[in-house]
Residue, then its C-alpha position, 0 to 999 in steps of 0.5 A: m402341988t396345986e390344982t389347976l382348972f382345965l376348961t374346954s372350949g366348949e365349957v367356956a362358950g356362952l359363959a360371958g356376953p359381948a358387953e361383959y367381955v367389953d367391961v373387963v377389957r376396958d378395965g384391963y386396958r385401963q390398968v395397962g394405961e396406969g402402968a401394969p405391964a404387957e408386951p407385944r406378940t412374939k411370933l416364931v416362924n417355922r420354914d418346914p412345915a410352914g407354920m408359927l408359934t405366937t405368944y403374948a402376955a400381960i399382968l393385970p394386978e388389980t384383976g389378980a391375974m396374969g398370963g396370955y395366949t400361946y397358939a400355933a398355926g400351920f405345921g402341916a395340919k393347916d389349922v389353929w390351936f389356941m392355949t391360954p395359961l392363967f396365973d394368979a397375980d398374987s401367988g403366981e400359981p396356976l389358976a387355969l388352962i383354957d382351950g382358947a378358941s371359942m373366946n378368941p372372937f369375943k375378947t378381940g371383939a371387946a378390944g375393938a369395941v373399947g377402941v370404938d368407945a374411946l375414939a368414936r364419935e358419941d353420936a355414931a349411927e352407922v357402922a361398916v364392916i369389912g370382913a364376914g368371918a368369926q373375927a368380924r362377927g365378934q367385932l360387930r356384936a361387941t361394938a353394938t354394946v358401946r354405941e346405939f347404931d341405926a344401921g350396919r353394912v358388911y362387905s366381903p368379896t364372897p357374896e354368900s359370906r356377906e349375905t350369911f353375915a348380914a342375915e345373922l347379925t340382923d337377927t342378933l342385933s337391934f339394928p339391920v345389917e345389909a350386905v353390900d357389893s363394895s367397900a365404898a358402899a359399906l363406908a358411905d355415911a359410916d361413922v364407924v368402920i371395922t376391918a377384920t380381914n386377912a388382907s395383904d393390901p388395903v381393903i378400903d380406899d382413903g377417899d371413901v373415909e369421910p371426916g369424923t370417921h372412926i376405924t377399928a382395924m384388927g387384921q394388920y398384925t404382921p408387916g405383910k398385912n396392910e388393911l388400911p391405906p397409907e394415906t388414912i394412916a397418915r392423916a388419922t389420929y393413930v392409937p395402937d393397943l401397945r406402942d412397942r408393937v407399932l414398929q414391929d408388926a403394925g403393917s399399915f403403919l409400916a406401909a405408910i412409913d415406907a410410902g414416905l407419909i410418916d417421918e421415917a426419922d421419928p415415926e413414933a411421933h405419929v403415935h397419938a397414945e396407946l389405948g390404955e392411956i386414953v382409957a385411963g384418962s392420961v391422954p385425950g381421945r377424939t378432940d374434934a368431931d371431923e377427926v379421923t381416928i384409928f385404933d390398930s388392934g394387933g392383939t395383946g395379953i391384955e384382952t386375953v387375961a381380962a377375958a380368961h379371968l372372967l371365964y375362970e370365975r364363971a366356970v368355978e361359980r358353975g362347977l365346970g371343968e376338971t382339975i389337973s395337978i401341977s407341981p411347983g418347982s420347989e417340988a419338981l425341980t430335983g434333977r433326979 
């Protein structure tokens, strides 16, 4: 029997800042870029009541941790529940079970920020955000740690949401964030664009994406979710978190194939590299100041395990959480 730490969402909230999440997530992607295993999400859909169960996992051997995310959404409750099991990568023993809700925007935002750091121009000065929810907030807070922006703009179809987002992030960050009334206004002169929506159709126009722009898109993780125009996907240097998910659930990439803008016979030829390969230095990122780059962040166990291990270590240091006992199979697997 082993003692496993159980941490509530409230206990892990505030244990790490955006820059700390970015550091560990960047290192996680480096490990995967050097050969550590990670798999795309598995999604099981229930018809009645409508809902889904989603999992994804990774092993980060240098971090010394493995695990991932399991979450359920829908099922009559119309809510979402996040659980993060974390295991020791040396012994296999369960280290922690974490209520993963509060860490979600931070670890996902950190993955987006690693994409920005790997692909955006070093002199990027203005950032646009499409979406004004929790994920958009996490994306901008993390991205602000990897570039020194002078200004930010946010667009959401709901005026109250974008105004609240702009006021809150202006108070939080070192540069002003302005609420604007269209995606075109948000993208004007933007060097970095972040899309964090639930949209089924593109939320920006290809004509508004200027040369040299980097886009981090994190809301297109099913075939029906298509935040970016097919034309933008087709002309950009395209980098997913994991290559194996591109034909599985990268909605905008699949839409570009359907539109005939990416070769259906060999679509993976359009994939420049996985993010981890760029972070590890085995494949170059941006090579031209006028290049349009895209990081397609669909969610992986990489950022989840990296972030969960950081929070686990902090919680142990501070004496947070309570322990639960879990029996090993050699003791519990009796059949009696």
